[in-house]
C-alpha positions in Angstrom: 36.1 16.9 17.1 38.7 14.6 15.5 37.8 12.2 12.7 39.5 9.3 10.9 38.9 6.7 8.3 40.3 3.3 9.1 40.9 0.8 6.3 40.9 -2.8 7.6 42.3 -6.1 6.2 40.6 -9.1 7.8 41.3 -12.8 8.1 39.3 -14.8 5.6 35.8 -15.5 7.0 36.0 -13.0 9.9 34.6 -10.0 8.0 31.1 -10.1 9.4 32.2 -10.7 12.9 34.5 -7.7 12.7 31.8 -5.6 11.3 29.5 -6.4 14.2 32.3 -5.5 16.7 33.0 -2.2 15.0 29.3 -1.3 15.1 29.3 -1.7 18.9 31.9 1.1 19.3 30.3 4.5 20.0 33.1 6.3 18.1 32.3 4.4 14.9 29.9 6.6 12.9 29.7 4.1 10.0 31.3 0.8 9.2 31.2 -0.8 5.8 32.1 -4.3 4.4 33.7 -3.6 1.0 35.4 -5.5 -1.8 38.8 -4.6 -3.0 42.2 -4.1 -1.5 40.6 -3.7 2.0 37.8 -5.7 3.5 36.2 -3.1 5.8 36.1 0.7 6.2 35.2 2.5 9.4 34.5 6.2 9.8 35.4 7.4 13.3 34.7 10.5 15.3 36.0 11.3 18.8 36.2 14.5 20.9 40.0 14.7 20.9 42.9 13.3 18.9 44.1 11.4 22.0 40.7 9.7 22.3 40.7 8.8 18.6 44.2 7.3 19.0 43.0 5.2 21.9 40.0 3.9 20.0 42.2 2.9 17.1 45.0 1.3 19.1 43.2 -0.1 22.1 39.8 -1.1 20.6 39.8 -1.5 16.9 43.3 -3.0 16.4 42.6 -5.6 19.1 39.4 -7.0 17.5 40.0 -10.6 16.7 40.4 -11.4 13.1 41.9 -8.0 12.0 45.2 -8.6 10.2 46.1 -4.9 9.5 44.8 -1.4 9.5 45.6 1.8 7.7 44.4 5.0 9.3 43.6 8.2 7.5 43.3 11.2 9.8 40.7 13.7 8.4 42.0 17.2 7.9 38.8 18.9 6.6 35.4 17.9 5.4 32.3 19.4 3.9 28.8 18.4 4.7 
């Protein structure tokens, strides 16, 4: 399994709509609306790195209202 954390900057007022769209994606394990430098954080998991890349580039980055993303590929994790 491949995992990533995506940090998202949203257009003002679009945060809740983006959160709802993220939650519809099966690869999104958790999506959070946050305060700070970024507006939303999404934890992703996919069977392969290629599928993970497709989700980020073809699904997440095309959600209306997203201004920019920063993707962190997970190397290791503990429970």
